[in-house]
C-alpha positions as CSV (number, residue, x, y, z in Angstrom):
1,M,-15.6,1.2,-7.1
2,A,-13.3,-0.2,-4.4
3,H,-10.8,1.9,-2.5
4,T,-7.4,0.4,-2.2
5,R,-4.1,1.5,-0.7
6,G,-2.9,4.3,-2.9
7,G,-6.0,4.6,-5.1
8,C,-9.1,2.9,-6.2
9,C,-10.2,0.3,-8.8
10,C,-13.3,-0.6,-10.7
11,R,-14.4,-4.1,-10.0
12,E,-16.0,-6.2,-12.8
13,G,-15.5,-4.2,-15.9
14,K,-15.4,-6.0,-19.3
15,V,-15.5,-5.3,-23.0
16,E,-18.9,-6.3,-24.4
17,F,-19.2,-8.2,-27.7
18,G,-18.7,-5.7,-30.6
19,E,-17.4,-3.0,-28.3
20,S,-14.0,-1.3,-28.6
21,A,-11.7,-1.2,-25.6
22,H,-12.0,2.6,-25.6
23,D,-15.8,2.5,-25.7
24,A,-15.8,-0.1,-22.9
25,A,-13.5,2.1,-20.8
26,R,-15.9,5.1,-21.2
27,R,-19.0,3.0,-20.5
28,E,-17.5,1.3,-17.4
29,T,-16.3,4.7,-16.0
30,V,-19.8,6.1,-16.2
31,E,-21.3,3.0,-14.7
32,E,-18.9,2.7,-11.8
33,S,-18.3,6.4,-11.0
34,G,-20.8,8.5,-12.8
35,F,-18.1,10.5,-14.5
36,E,-18.0,10.9,-18.3
37,V,-14.6,10.9,-20.0
38,G,-13.4,12.4,-23.2
39,E,-10.3,11.6,-25.2
40,L,-8.5,8.4,-24.1
41,S,-5.0,7.1,-24.8
42,R,-3.6,3.7,-23.9
43,L,-1.2,3.6,-21.0
44,G,-0.8,-0.2,-20.6
45,C,-2.6,-3.3,-19.8
46,T,-3.0,-5.2,-16.5
47,R,-4.3,-8.7,-15.8
48,S,-6.0,-9.6,-12.5
49,A,-4.6,-12.4,-10.4
50,P,-6.6,-15.7,-10.6
51,R,-9.5,-15.8,-8.2
52,T,-8.7,-19.3,-7.0
53,A,-5.5,-20.8,-5.8
54,P,-3.7,-23.1,-8.4
55,T,-3.9,-26.8,-7.8
56,T,-0.8,-28.9,-7.5
57,S,-0.3,-32.5,-8.6
């Protein structure tokens, strides 16, 4: 877990094959923080910025 200005974020979480997004969120929370979570509801989605700079032609 990385601390950022105004909060923190989990680094490399992903949904495994055959796993629901909610199950992945629960599993990643335990793996990254040690905390178990109960009921989940969807608040929104985010997408990380590309890891490399785009190339120009």
